[in-house]
C-alpha positions, -999 to +999 in steps of 0.1 A: +000+000+000+029+024+007+039+021-030+008+041-039+023+071-022+045+073-053+024+052-076+037+067-108+073+055-101+066+025-080+035+009-095+024+022-129+058+026-146+066-010-138+032-022-150+035-002-182+069-017-189+055-052-183+024-048-204+036-026-233+072-035-235+072-070-221+100-061-197+101-074-162+123-060-134+153-082-127+145-099-094+169-095-065+169-101-027+157-067-018+127-068-042+117-102-029+119-089+007+099-058-002+072-078-019+066-097+014+036-086+034+038-070+069+034-098+094+017-078+122-017-085+137-043-064+120-051-043+152-014-036+158-008-026+121-039-004+121-029+013+153+006+019+141-005+035+108-033+055+124-016+068+156+022+068+147+021+076+110-010+096+104-015+111+139+022+115+147+014+108+183+049+098+194+064+131+181+037+150+198+040+131+231+005+117+230+011+080+223+003+060+255+022+030+267+008+013+298-015+043+303+012+070+302+022+091+272+056+085+257+076+115+248+108+116+228+123+140+254+123+110+278+152+094+257+185+103+274+208+080+254+226+092+223+207+085+191+219+074+157+193+085+132+192+078+094+174+096+067+175+087+030+175+113+002+147+097-018+125+083+009+088+086-001+074+075+033+098+093+057+112+123+038+146+131+053+137+166+063+109+151+084+133+126+100+157+155+106+131+171+129+142+146+155+168+173+165+139+195+177+120+167+195+147+154+218+172+166+243+201+142+236+231+139+214+222+129+179+244+114+151+224+121+120+232+103+087+217+112+053+223+085+028+214+082-009+187+058-020+151+055-009+131+040+019+145+005+014+177+007-007+190+035+014+188+015+046+197-019+031+230-005+019+256-031+027+293-024+023+306-030-012+274-019-028+282+004-058+271+040-060+265+046-023+274+077-002+263+094+030+268+125+050+271+123+088+274+148+116+269+145+154+252+173+173+255+174+211+223+182+230+236+217+238+245+227+203+221+247+181+201+229+155+211+237+119+184+241+093+184+210+071+198+227+040+227+242+061+233+207+076+236+192+041+260+219+031+283+215+061+282+177+068+311+159+052+301+134+024+317+099+025+316+074-004+304+039+005+279+024+029+270+041+061+270+007+079+307+008+090+301+043+105+271+029+124+293+000+136+320+024+149+293+046+165+279+016+183+313+005+196+319+041+209+287+039+229+295+006+245+316-003+275+338-027+256+325-056+275+310-086+257+282-108+268+285-145+261+256-158+240+233-182+258+231-218+249+196-225+237+176-250+256+166-281+237+129-270+238+137-236+222+138-251+186+105-246+170+114-260+136+142-262+111+154-230+094+142-209+077+109-215+096+074-223+086+063-188+079+081-188+045+056-214+033+026-192+042+011-175+011-005-141+013-039-154+001-039-183+026 
């Protein structure tokens, strides 16, 4: 359903190529993943779309959890926030507003690509770049266009920068992975859900 937000590019151009030119998009892992449906209970999915997406209740401090509203200013830990240049669902300038909604240090990354390809941007992927800058809670917030002009641009995936940021936030201690109990195994990989068809 989100594809219809940019239906000309994401729906109709593909259908016209298929119907009139007989051309199909070359399948890849990302397209297969993107074609999968959201596996959320209907009530949860509806509440998410209505309250978080349309009503923007988290940004406005009106989304209740266990009877109390959650506000982004309650977050005291540093944040790593990613926006993508061509995102049709979360335009990067809207994502950038997180600077005005929190009182914590924010490392903001703007990467090329759209809603999916900008995030699923593994190292080694050609034609990727990003800009990144960290603002401490006490620093003034730059307008988005000034931020873009001043943030250094780096070629490649933003994932290694995220990895380095995560390491810098941690204590350096590692936690040993637990040994699963024999009863923890539900079925062989990849799981039974891959056999469920959307129409079933």
